[in-house]
Backbone bond lengths (Angstrom), bond angles and torsions (degrees), N, CA, C in turn:
res aa  C-N    CA-C-N  psi(-1)  N-CA   C-N-CA  omega(-1)  CA-C   N-CA-C  phi
1 M - - - 1.441 - - 1.557 108.03 -
2 A 1.364 118.60 137.45 1.407 120.49 -177.96 1.463 112.49 -102.55
3 N 1.341 118.23 172.96 1.454 118.31 -172.89 1.546 117.73 -59.20
4 F 1.327 117.14 -25.42 1.439 118.10 -177.51 1.518 110.49 -91.06
5 A 1.330 115.97 17.95 1.434 119.91 -178.29 1.480 116.28 -61.71
6 T 1.363 115.09 -22.58 1.431 115.91 -175.16 1.506 112.46 -79.89
7 F 1.373 120.15 -8.15 1.421 122.78 168.17 1.530 107.25 -83.86
8 V 1.272 115.52 85.53 1.476 116.69 -172.03 1.519 106.70 -119.34
9 L 1.342 115.45 134.97 1.412 121.31 -179.71 1.515 106.71 -102.75
10 V 1.403 116.41 117.71 1.405 123.46 172.96 1.513 110.66 -106.51
11 A 1.335 119.37 112.86 1.448 122.46 -178.12 1.497 110.58 54.82
12 G 1.336 116.10 35.58 1.516 120.91 175.15 1.407 116.93 86.84
13 I 1.365 119.00 7.62 1.429 122.21 -176.15 1.538 107.85 -120.23
14 L 1.357 118.06 137.97 1.440 120.58 179.20 1.477 108.03 -72.64
15 L 1.311 119.21 114.73 1.511 121.70 -177.38 1.538 110.41 -143.51
16 T 1.268 120.13 168.42 1.440 123.43 173.94 1.513 108.27 -80.39
17 S 1.324 117.51 144.49 1.489 122.47 172.12 1.452 111.92 -147.03
18 A 1.264 121.37 140.02 1.416 122.75 175.54 1.552 112.91 -96.68
19 T 1.325 114.98 3.22 1.399 117.36 -173.93 1.564 115.27 -124.27
20 S 1.351 115.75 4.51 1.426 120.56 -175.84 1.566 109.01 -135.73
21 G 1.348 115.91 147.74 1.417 115.94 -179.78 1.537 112.28 -144.09
22 I 1.335 113.01 179.94 1.512 118.96 -177.67 1.531 106.36 -137.88
23 A 1.288 113.90 147.00 1.492 121.13 174.47 1.519 104.96 -70.27
24 A 1.291 117.27 129.52 1.469 119.96 -173.50 1.510 112.24 -82.92
25 P 1.372 117.08 137.46 1.392 120.35 172.34 1.563 106.64 -80.86
26 A 1.270 116.22 -168.81 1.475 121.58 -177.56 1.550 109.29 -67.54
27 E 1.336 115.91 164.15 1.485 117.63 -179.38 1.550 110.42 -54.37
28 P 1.270 120.12 148.80 1.444 123.22 -174.68 1.492 110.82 -57.91
29 V 1.377 116.40 140.40 1.399 122.54 177.54 1.549 108.05 -95.51
30 S 1.331 116.15 140.46 1.443 117.70 -173.56 1.596 109.26 -107.17
31 A 1.349 114.07 134.14 1.394 118.68 174.65 1.548 112.72 -83.57
32 S 1.288 114.45 136.95 1.525 117.72 -179.56 1.518 112.39 -79.06
33 A 1.264 119.51 172.98 1.473 119.27 -178.74 1.491 113.81 -67.76
34 T 1.391 116.53 -19.78 1.461 121.80 -179.62 1.511 116.60 -107.02
35 A 1.322 114.92 -25.43 1.496 120.57 -177.24 1.511 111.32 -91.56
36 P 1.323 116.81 148.64 1.459 120.08 170.61 1.485 113.74 -65.64
37 A 1.303 118.97 155.46 1.472 124.23 176.26 1.555 107.43 -59.70
38 P 1.302 118.12 131.01 1.436 120.82 -174.11 1.567 114.53 -77.84
39 I 1.299 118.94 59.43 1.494 118.48 178.29 1.565 108.19 -77.12
40 P 1.309 115.44 126.03 1.516 118.41 -175.56 1.526 108.59 -62.73
41 L 1.315 115.99 133.54 1.479 123.63 177.69 1.501 110.24 -77.12
42 F 1.342 115.08 142.91 1.400 121.18 175.51 1.544 110.80 -77.86
43 S 1.313 117.73 -33.14 1.468 123.66 -168.26 1.502 111.12 -69.08
44 N 1.375 119.66 -22.11 1.469 117.62 -179.02 1.558 110.78 -103.40
45 Q 1.293 118.07 23.00 1.451 119.31 179.57 1.503 107.76 -117.94
46 P 1.321 117.38 155.29 1.476 123.57 178.78 1.521 113.83 -67.65
47 T 1.309 119.09 150.33 1.436 121.17 179.50 1.584 106.84 -70.20
48 G 1.355 113.41 164.70 1.489 117.24 179.91 1.461 110.95 88.49
49 G 1.276 119.28 136.67 1.444 128.20 179.95 1.570 111.55 69.68
50 T 1.248 116.52 -165.33 1.485 123.01 178.59 1.486 114.11 -103.98
51 P 1.310 119.40 159.52 1.455 122.63 -176.79 1.492 112.32 -64.13
52 K 1.330 114.95 146.46 1.446 124.71 -179.25 1.521 110.53 -61.33
53 D 1.338 116.89 136.15 1.410 126.33 177.26 1.556 117.47 70.68
54 W 1.288 111.67 3.73 1.481 117.58 170.20 1.550 109.95 -94.72
55 A 1.256 118.20 140.08 1.516 122.22 -175.88 1.533 109.20 -112.80
56 F 1.305 117.38 134.71 1.469 120.00 177.50 1.519 107.97 -81.30
57 Q 1.309 115.37 133.92 1.445 122.62 176.15 1.506 111.56 -115.30
58 P 1.311 119.00 108.40 1.487 119.88 176.43 1.501 111.77 -70.60
59 V 1.279 114.17 154.60 1.480 119.32 174.44 1.510 110.49 -104.66
60 R 1.314 113.77 119.79 1.496 121.54 -176.85 1.514 109.71 -54.29
61 N 1.345 118.61 131.20 1.438 128.05 173.52 1.546 110.80 76.02
62 A 1.304 119.36 7.54 1.490 118.05 175.49 1.531 105.71 -71.75
63 P 1.330 117.29 144.07 1.496 118.48 177.58 1.531 115.26 -59.79
64 N 1.349 117.66 -37.29 1.463 126.50 178.36 1.458 111.47 -141.74
65 P 1.302 119.08 161.49 1.420 124.42 171.99 1.498 112.70 -86.30
66 T 1.282 119.42 141.06 1.468 122.71 172.39 1.576 105.56 -65.62
67 K 1.351 113.98 141.50 1.495 119.91 178.28 1.524 108.41 -99.55
68 Y 1.284 118.44 128.47 1.415 126.15 175.17 1.462 109.64 -120.01
69 A 1.388 116.82 139.47 1.392 124.78 175.79 1.489 113.62 -155.55
70 L 1.335 119.11 147.11 1.448 122.43 173.90 1.469 109.50 -82.51
71 V 1.324 117.53 123.54 1.463 122.65 -177.44 1.547 110.56 -129.96
72 R 1.289 115.55 164.11 1.479 121.37 175.07 1.540 109.80 -86.82
73 D 1.314 116.77 124.57 1.461 122.16 173.18 1.473 110.76 -100.30
74 D 1.287 119.24 105.63 1.447 122.20 -179.19 1.509 116.99 -61.86
75 E 1.341 116.40 -31.51 1.457 119.62 179.74 1.503 113.01 -60.63
76 I 1.303 118.09 -42.23 1.502 121.47 178.02 1.493 112.80 -103.91
77 G 1.306 118.03 -3.72 1.465 122.18 170.53 1.558 111.06 71.12
78 M 1.273 121.41 38.63 1.430 121.10 178.17 1.543 111.97 -157.32
79 T 1.362 114.12 171.50 1.446 118.52 179.48 1.528 110.29 -80.14
80 V 1.311 118.00 133.02 1.410 123.68 177.71 1.502 110.47 -130.51
81 L 1.334 120.16 171.64 1.401 126.76 175.50 1.524 112.76 -95.98
82 E 1.316 118.29 127.83 1.480 120.23 -178.62 1.517 105.37 -111.41
83 G 1.280 120.83 136.77 1.399 125.23 169.54 1.521 108.99 -122.94
84 S 1.309 117.43 133.35 1.462 122.95 179.27 1.577 111.82 -129.16
85 A 1.255 117.39 137.02 1.435 118.91 -178.00 1.544 112.83 -141.82
86 T 1.349 114.08 135.76 1.485 124.49 174.24 1.500 105.62 -129.46
87 A 1.293 117.52 103.60 1.498 120.73 -175.66 1.527 108.04 52.27
88 A 1.378 115.84 46.31 1.442 119.43 -171.83 1.479 112.99 -133.94
89 A 1.346 115.90 162.06 1.484 121.96 173.89 1.521 105.35 -152.25
90 G 1.326 110.47 160.01 1.518 119.71 179.27 1.571 104.30 152.29
91 A 1.326 111.98 150.45 1.487 117.61 -179.77 1.510 111.11 -129.85
92 L 1.372 114.69 163.77 1.432 120.02 167.45 1.495 106.63 -108.76
93 I 1.363 116.03 133.80 1.479 120.04 -173.03 1.538 104.63 -125.65
94 Y 1.386 111.83 137.63 1.482 119.89 170.35 1.557 107.70 -125.80
95 R 1.304 112.17 130.16 1.450 119.84 -173.27 1.551 109.75 -102.18
96 F 1.346 116.44 132.28 1.410 121.76 175.62 1.557 108.37 -160.22
97 E 1.294 118.56 167.89 1.458 122.62 177.98 1.474 111.11 -117.97
98 G 1.331 116.64 140.66 1.468 120.68 179.90 1.525 111.08 -161.12
99 D 1.301 113.13 156.19 1.405 121.31 175.23 1.504 111.23 -86.30
100 A 1.276 118.71 117.55 1.551 122.14 -178.38 1.544 113.11 -61.97
101 Q 1.306 116.70 -25.16 1.452 118.34 178.68 1.517 110.95 -81.75
102 V 1.303 120.92 -26.36 1.432 124.07 -177.87 1.559 109.63 -92.63
103 T 1.318 115.60 -58.61 1.484 120.61 -179.99 1.528 107.33 -97.56
104 S 1.282 114.57 78.44 1.465 119.06 -169.87 1.515 113.85 -108.18
105 M 1.341 117.81 -18.68 1.486 119.89 -175.83 1.532 111.14 -89.32
106 L 1.348 112.45 106.70 1.495 117.60 178.20 1.569 107.27 -94.09
107 R 1.336 113.82 128.85 1.518 117.81 176.16 1.477 108.04 -125.80
108 F 1.368 113.47 131.61 1.454 116.34 179.03 1.513 106.72 -155.62
109 K 1.345 116.23 169.72 1.414 124.06 177.71 1.555 110.02 -144.42
110 W 1.386 115.02 147.16 1.395 116.69 173.97 1.467 107.83 -147.21
111 K 1.404 114.29 166.88 1.410 126.40 173.11 1.456 113.58 -127.22
112 A 1.339 120.54 111.38 1.458 123.72 -176.28 1.546 106.13 -76.86
113 G 1.315 111.91 136.85 1.531 120.00 178.88 1.492 113.87 -87.80
114 G 1.369 117.64 -24.15 1.493 120.70 -178.23 1.451 109.05 -179.60
115 L 1.332 114.90 153.32 1.535 124.19 177.63 1.498 107.53 -75.08
116 I 1.405 113.13 156.26 1.428 121.64 171.38 1.481 106.33 -108.75
117 A 1.366 116.93 102.70 1.418 124.18 -166.56 1.538 113.52 -60.32
118 S 1.357 116.69 -40.23 1.443 119.26 -174.51 1.574 111.61 -101.02
119 S 1.328 118.91 19.42 1.412 119.25 179.74 1.556 110.41 -71.81
120 D 1.338 115.75 154.70 1.492 120.92 173.88 1.495 105.03 -151.36
121 P 1.310 120.40 110.45 1.469 126.07 -175.60 1.540 114.50 -60.88
122 R 1.344 113.94 -19.57 1.498 116.74 -174.83 1.525 115.30 -100.64
123 T 1.322 114.54 4.64 1.487 117.06 179.09 1.602 110.10 -131.07
124 K 1.326 110.11 154.64 1.483 112.69 179.44 1.572 112.65 -68.17
125 A 1.372 113.91 -32.28 1.445 114.33 -179.15 1.484 114.51 -71.13
126 G 1.347 117.18 -19.58 1.468 120.17 -177.78 1.472 110.79 -113.30
127 D 1.326 119.61 12.44 1.446 120.13 -170.15 1.588 108.26 -85.50
128 D 1.289 116.66 71.56 1.421 129.16 177.06 1.522 109.17 -128.29
129 Y 1.388 116.27 144.43 1.467 121.26 -176.55 1.508 109.15 -141.05
130 V 1.381 109.98 139.22 1.494 115.74 171.97 1.559 112.09 -60.27
131 A 1.332 114.37 -40.78 1.434 120.49 -177.37 1.530 110.99 -150.10
132 R 1.311 114.88 134.73 1.487 119.52 172.77 1.524 108.89 -153.54
133 I 1.248 112.99 150.51 1.463 125.33 178.58 1.496 109.43 -128.19
134 Y 1.267 116.21 120.93 1.526 123.05 178.23 1.537 109.94 -96.02
135 I 1.333 116.61 141.56 1.434 122.37 158.78 1.492 109.58 -115.87
136 T 1.279 120.00 124.01 1.500 123.72 179.99 1.495 109.69 -101.04
137 F 1.435 114.98 149.51 1.366 124.89 -177.10 1.564 108.60 -123.03
138 A 1.328 112.37 134.81 1.477 118.31 -171.63 1.517 115.40 -64.29
139 S 1.275 115.40 149.30 1.458 121.72 179.28 1.522 111.79 -56.69
140 D 1.334 114.85 145.87 1.528 121.13 175.63 1.467 106.13 -137.51
141 P 1.387 113.99 110.78 1.478 119.12 179.22 1.479 116.66 -56.45
142 E 1.330 115.88 -33.52 1.478 120.30 177.75 1.468 116.03 -65.42
143 R 1.324 118.19 -23.97 1.458 123.13 -178.57 1.525 111.95 -97.24
144 A 1.248 119.30 -14.31 1.516 124.46 -171.83 1.513 107.54 -70.69
145 S 1.377 113.97 140.72 1.443 119.35 168.48 1.461 111.09 -75.40
146 V 1.406 113.97 174.11 1.462 117.38 179.57 1.543 110.24 -58.22
147 K 1.398 113.57 -44.02 1.458 117.52 -178.36 1.590 111.30 -64.93
148 E 1.307 114.20 -39.56 1.527 118.97 -179.94 1.547 109.81 -67.92
149 K 1.322 117.20 -35.27 1.448 120.76 -179.86 1.566 107.98 -65.16
150 T 1.342 116.90 -40.62 1.451 121.72 178.67 1.504 110.51 -62.54
151 E 1.336 113.27 -48.84 1.512 119.93 178.48 1.493 111.74 -59.19
152 N 1.345 116.08 -44.66 1.435 121.46 -177.53 1.523 109.01 -64.45
153 A 1.347 119.48 -40.32 1.422 123.40 178.57 1.476 111.02 -61.45
154 L 1.339 119.19 -42.43 1.440 126.24 -178.93 1.573 108.16 -62.11
155 A 1.457 114.03 -48.11 1.413 118.36 -176.92 1.548 110.14 -64.55
156 Q 1.309 115.90 -39.99 1.500 121.03 179.88 1.527 108.43 -62.22
157 A 1.296 119.17 -41.13 1.448 122.24 179.31 1.492 113.41 -66.80
158 L 1.411 116.41 -41.14 1.400 120.89 -178.77 1.584 115.08 -80.28
159 Y 1.262 114.85 -37.76 1.514 118.88 -169.93 1.506 112.34 -119.48
160 G 1.397 118.04 -10.89 1.437 115.21 -177.50 1.531 115.80 82.89
161 E 1.300 115.35 9.75 1.505 120.62 -172.53 1.506 106.80 -159.10
162 T 1.340 110.38 144.30 1.496 115.35 175.39 1.472 113.03 -96.55
163 P 1.322 119.50 154.60 1.460 123.56 -177.16 1.562 112.29 -69.28
164 P 1.294 118.16 163.46 1.471 117.28 174.19 1.487 116.55 -59.95
165 H 1.314 116.31 149.65 1.490 123.65 175.51 1.519 108.64 -64.65
166 A 1.398 117.55 -40.84 1.437 119.33 -175.16 1.547 105.51 -166.63
167 A 1.340 113.02 173.66 1.447 119.36 178.92 1.553 108.43 -150.66
168 L 1.310 115.63 141.68 1.433 123.54 170.68 1.601 109.26 -101.98
169 S 1.259 117.59 135.74 1.428 119.24 179.77 1.525 109.77 -128.14
170 Y 1.380 111.04 118.77 1.469 119.08 -178.07 1.527 105.57 -93.28
171 V 1.337 116.83 123.16 1.474 120.39 -171.23 1.508 114.45 -128.71
172 F 1.340 115.67 158.36 1.465 125.52 168.85 1.537 105.96 -108.40
173 T 1.329 115.82 119.15 1.482 121.30 171.78 1.521 108.92 -150.09
174 H 1.343 115.92 138.19 1.483 119.33 174.84 1.458 111.59 -91.58
175 K 1.375 119.04 11.86 1.419 122.96 -173.88 1.510 109.36 -110.00
176 A 1.335 121.69 13.58 1.457 124.80 174.00 1.525 107.85 -149.71
177 A 1.322 113.56 162.57 1.474 121.56 -177.38 1.524 108.67 -74.80
178 L 1.366 113.79 145.99 1.405 121.06 175.99 1.484 111.59 -56.86
179 G 1.351 121.04 133.75 1.442 124.03 -177.06 1.488 115.94 82.75
180 S 1.329 120.45 -2.49 1.441 121.65 175.19 1.477 109.49 -61.69
181 I 1.380 110.70 145.23 1.505 118.65 169.11 1.547 106.51 -113.46
182 I 1.323 114.39 120.82 1.476 119.67 -172.18 1.558 105.75 -120.98
183 T 1.328 115.70 129.70 1.461 122.22 176.03 1.509 106.35 -75.68
184 S 1.304 117.63 137.50 1.439 124.02 178.53 1.541 109.46 -59.81
185 P 1.279 117.46 138.86 1.485 118.54 177.58 1.560 112.11 -70.72
186 Y 1.322 114.73 -6.37 1.483 119.62 -179.96 1.479 113.98 -98.65
187 T 1.368 119.59 -30.31 1.456 121.86 -176.84 1.497 109.81 -163.07
188 Q 1.318 113.42 149.65 1.497 121.48 176.10 1.518 111.50 -72.72
189 R 1.344 117.94 -12.68 1.451 118.09 -173.00 1.520 111.45 -90.24
190 V 1.356 118.42 5.97 1.441 124.11 174.12 1.496 109.88 -121.80
191 K 1.356 115.75 123.21 1.406 121.49 177.09 1.555 111.15 -115.63
192 K 1.301 118.76 126.06 1.437 120.71 179.70 1.515 111.11 -99.06
193 I 1.303 115.74 130.13 1.511 121.76 176.11 1.585 110.02 -108.68
194 V 1.271 115.89 122.46 1.464 121.25 178.92 1.485 108.75 -78.62
195 V 1.336 116.97 108.02 1.433 119.36 175.44 1.491 117.17 -100.06
196 D 1.281 114.19 -12.66 1.515 121.34 173.52 1.489 109.40 -144.43
197 A 1.324 115.17 123.84 1.475 120.84 -176.30 1.504 110.48 -128.58
198 D 1.371 117.60 8.59 1.464 121.42 -174.06 1.578 111.04 -91.87
199 P 1.302 119.02 113.03 1.473 120.02 179.24 1.516 113.71 -59.60
200 N 1.377 116.95 -21.25 1.387 122.22 175.82 1.551 113.49 -73.90
201 S 1.297 118.43 -6.07 1.407 123.33 178.14 1.535 114.49 -70.68
202 V 1.286 112.79 -17.69 1.475 118.52 -176.60 1.581 110.63 -60.13
203 G 1.334 115.59 127.00 1.416 120.44 -178.04 1.502 118.56 86.62
204 K 1.312 112.69 1.34 1.530 119.39 -179.34 1.487 110.85 -120.83
205 W 1.345 115.89 139.81 1.429 119.84 176.23 1.532 110.15 -73.61
206 K 1.264 118.07 128.56 1.476 125.27 178.90 1.559 110.80 -121.52
207 S 1.302 117.72 129.16 1.425 123.48 -177.32 1.568 110.62 -103.55
208 F 1.275 118.97 144.37 1.414 122.49 -177.96 1.540 111.82 -139.38
209 S 1.349 113.64 150.85 1.450 119.80 -179.78 1.553 104.00 -139.94
210 R 1.307 117.59 120.95 1.426 125.95 -174.27 1.570 111.06 -129.85
211 D 1.369 111.56 136.20 1.418 117.41 170.62 1.502 110.97 -91.67
212 I 1.316 114.84 99.94 1.484 117.31 -172.38 1.476 113.25 -64.58
213 Y 1.389 116.68 -31.70 1.458 120.48 177.95 1.527 110.13 -61.58
214 A 1.352 115.39 -48.87 1.516 118.56 178.74 1.553 110.53 -65.76
215 D 1.318 115.12 -42.76 1.503 119.60 178.68 1.460 111.49 -57.58
216 Y 1.378 119.93 -46.08 1.386 123.20 -179.17 1.501 113.44 -61.84
217 K 1.321 118.21 -44.98 1.468 122.24 179.94 1.512 110.18 -61.97
218 R 1.397 115.40 -39.70 1.431 122.23 -179.40 1.529 110.46 -66.28
219 A 1.284 115.09 -39.66 1.492 119.19 -176.23 1.494 113.81 -79.61
220 F 1.307 117.37 -39.53 1.415 121.48 -175.91 1.464 117.83 -108.56
221 G 1.322 119.02 -12.88 1.421 122.71 178.53 1.502 114.84 69.65
222 E 1.294 118.62 29.56 1.459 124.55 -179.87 1.477 113.14 -153.21
223 E 1.286 118.73 169.79 1.466 123.45 174.38 1.555 108.37 -69.73
224 P 1.354 116.72 141.48 1.512 114.92 177.82 1.507 110.81 -81.95
225 T 1.271 114.27 153.18 1.483 119.59 169.42 1.571 106.30 -78.07
226 R 1.385 114.09 -173.96 1.457 116.68 -178.96 1.524 109.71 -71.35
227 I 1.346 115.05 147.39 1.450 120.78 172.79 1.472 109.63 -64.04
228 S 1.325 115.77 141.46 1.486 119.91 -179.78 1.509 114.54 -127.39
229 G 1.359 118.74 -5.76 1.404 120.37 175.02 1.488 114.60 169.00
230 I 1.312 117.24 175.56 1.468 127.74 177.85 1.460 112.47 -134.33
231 A 1.289 117.36 145.75 1.482 122.32 178.36 1.550 111.11 -141.52
232 I 1.361 112.34 142.47 1.461 119.69 176.44 1.532 109.28 -115.09
233 M 1.356 115.64 140.63 1.446 117.04 -173.44 1.510 109.69 -147.12
234 V 1.361 114.81 139.45 1.467 126.87 169.17 1.503 101.43 -124.62
235 D 1.305 122.90 126.61 1.421 121.95 179.58 1.593 113.03 -150.83
236 T 1.310 113.31 144.97 1.461 121.86 176.66 1.532 110.26 -144.96
237 D 1.381 119.33 29.76 1.428 122.86 -175.94 1.513 108.77 -71.56
238 N 1.257 124.17 -30.97 1.461 125.54 -178.12 1.558 112.88 -80.21
239 T 1.351 116.77 -39.31 1.434 119.34 178.08 1.520 116.82 -89.01
240 G 1.290 115.37 -21.60 1.439 122.31 -179.91 1.547 111.22 78.17
241 E 1.318 117.46 10.00 1.496 118.71 -176.25 1.578 111.52 -86.16
242 T 1.309 113.16 -178.84 1.492 119.62 -179.36 1.543 108.29 -120.26
243 T 1.343 113.14 137.23 1.470 120.98 175.77 1.482 111.31 -163.13
244 S 1.297 114.09 173.76 1.483 119.12 -178.49 1.556 107.21 -154.94
245 A 1.348 112.84 161.94 1.491 117.14 175.19 1.575 106.04 -153.36
246 R 1.287 111.86 154.38 1.503 119.95 171.90 1.530 110.28 -118.54
247 F 1.320 113.88 139.67 1.502 123.18 -176.98 1.486 108.90 -120.32
248 G 1.355 114.36 127.79 1.458 120.44 170.92 1.555 109.71 -83.01
249 D 1.367 112.82 -169.72 1.439 122.02 179.55 1.528 109.43 -56.39
250 I 1.314 114.40 143.76 1.437 121.93 174.61 1.510 107.45 -118.95
251 T 1.379 115.24 130.96 1.466 120.61 178.37 1.506 109.47 -129.33
252 L 1.368 112.89 149.82 1.493 117.89 175.00 1.495 106.09 -133.67
253 G 1.345 117.01 119.31 1.423 121.13 -176.44 1.550 111.41 -142.74
254 S 1.325 112.52 -169.17 1.539 117.98 -178.29 1.479 110.75 -79.85
255 R 1.342 117.53 164.09 1.447 123.52 177.24 1.479 111.52 -61.50
256 Q 1.290 120.20 -31.25 1.514 124.57 -176.99 1.531 110.11 -69.72
């Protein structure tokens, strides 16, 4: 098990696990107070394979792994990331460090390939998404409950690293109202924010700009810890359906 093993996705949710791991990317890159977070762009990479410095995270017990590849999108004329899933789950994760108050503006775009008819964002059985982007926040011993401290100590002993304190997940689902904040059915430490709820979005590029500092405070009612990573996911392991999505460049910079 490698150092980044504590960023484990169980049925598509960022959780702690003592039995699953991830191949670690390079040591986390830090964003300065003036520079944007250095998330590698998809548009300046060759097609084929997965993006540089992003690591694939399989989901334990998923029937199949989600397939990710860099492809050319003729509509916008650039290289994008495509994820496709048939009864599948798995994520791409990029690790970096940043101050949520300084590098707070997350900008991204995606194109949903199809709806998941039997999805339900409030249940484990329906917890599948055409597209979602996670932002994870570093562990903070002062905020951890007794149970979390025990889990963190175990993870530290096993993997040399503690799991994230919390995560925001920006999702596309036509089964919840736009702007809804939904607590993960797996853990209180993950809050899902519905940024696209329009079924007519399928097949169209949609662009988003989110203030993750404001979103975190609204979702969790507290100040965020430092940003510790980002993850992209397309999954249908719970519903068994087939879908896909394309993701354009993702940037994280200051409000200015």
